[in-house]
N, C-alpha and C positions, 0 to 999 in steps of 0.2 A: 502393528501400529503405524508402520511406514505406509502401508496401503491405505489406511484410513486418512492419514495426512495428505497423501497424494490425491485422493478424491476431494478432500476439502480444498486443497490448492487449486485443483481444476475447476471447482465450482466458483471459487473466488475470482480466478482469471476470467472465467466465462461471464460472470455477472459484471465484472469491471469492464470488460470489452463491450458488453451490451450498453452499460451506462455511459461509457465514453463516446459511443456513436450516436447519442441522442442529441437533441437540439438545445436542451436547457443547460445553462452553464453550471447550475448547482448540481445537476446529475453528473456532469463531467467531473466536477470536483470530487463528488462522492466516489465515482469510478476510479479516479487516481488514488484515492485513499484505500479502496479495496485492492487495487493492484499492488500497492506498496505492502499491504498486509499479506497478500499472497506471496510476494517476493520474500518477506521475512520468514514465513513458514517454509518456503522452499530452501532458503539458506540453512535453516535449522534442521530440516530433514536431510539435506545433503551432507551436513556435518555429522550425521549419525545420531540416532537416539540410543544412547548407551546408559546403562546404569553404572555409576561409579562414584568415586569420591571427588571432592574438589582438589585441584592440583596444588597441593601444599607440599613443602619439603619435609616429608616424614615417611617412615616406613610402615605406617599402620594400615594403609589402604592397599588392596590388591590391584585395583585398576583405577585409572584416572580418566576424567572427562576432559575433552579438549575445550578450552575456554574461547578459542578464536571465533567460532560461529556466533557465540553469544555476544562477544564484543562487537562483531560486525553488525549484528542485528540491533544492538543498542545504538550504535552510531547511525544506522539507517533509520531508526525510529525518530531520532532527533532531527535528522535532515528532512524526513517526510512531514514531520510536524511543522517545521519552518516553511516548507513549500506549500502545505495545505493552508497555513495561516495567510501566506502571501496571496494565494489564489482566492481565498475568501474575501480579503480586503480588495483585491482587484475586481472581483465580481460585484461587490457592494458599490464600489466607485463607478463601475460601468453602468450598473442599474440606476444610480443617481443621475448620471449624465444622460443616458439614453432612454431610461424608463422601461426597459425590457431586459429579460434574460434569455431571449430566444436568439440563438446564434445566427439564424438566417436573417432576422431583422437587424442585427448588429452589422452584418455585412452589407445590408442594403440590397440584397438580391431576392427578397421575398416579393412575389407578385401578388397584387390584390385581385382576386378573381371572384 
């Protein structure tokens, strides 16, 4: 299972890098979202994929699962949602002001040939 998740994480990082290197600001935002999802899966995989019970104070379960990676991922999901919303609002406002979502045109370095 860890091998499958490692492949999925690699694909997510690869596609996020490709999207973040594009010229469209919306593709960059989608790339940052994919990168954060890849990081969430990486944290979950590095925490270990174990079968066990919830960590409650009882003697019924033979093994327990560590809740720390799940808590870190939950916090990272909330933070990435806030960053993505901010970037979407920023992109919308930039599109209203400049009339384009092309990064080269926003910089003013695109030459008309």
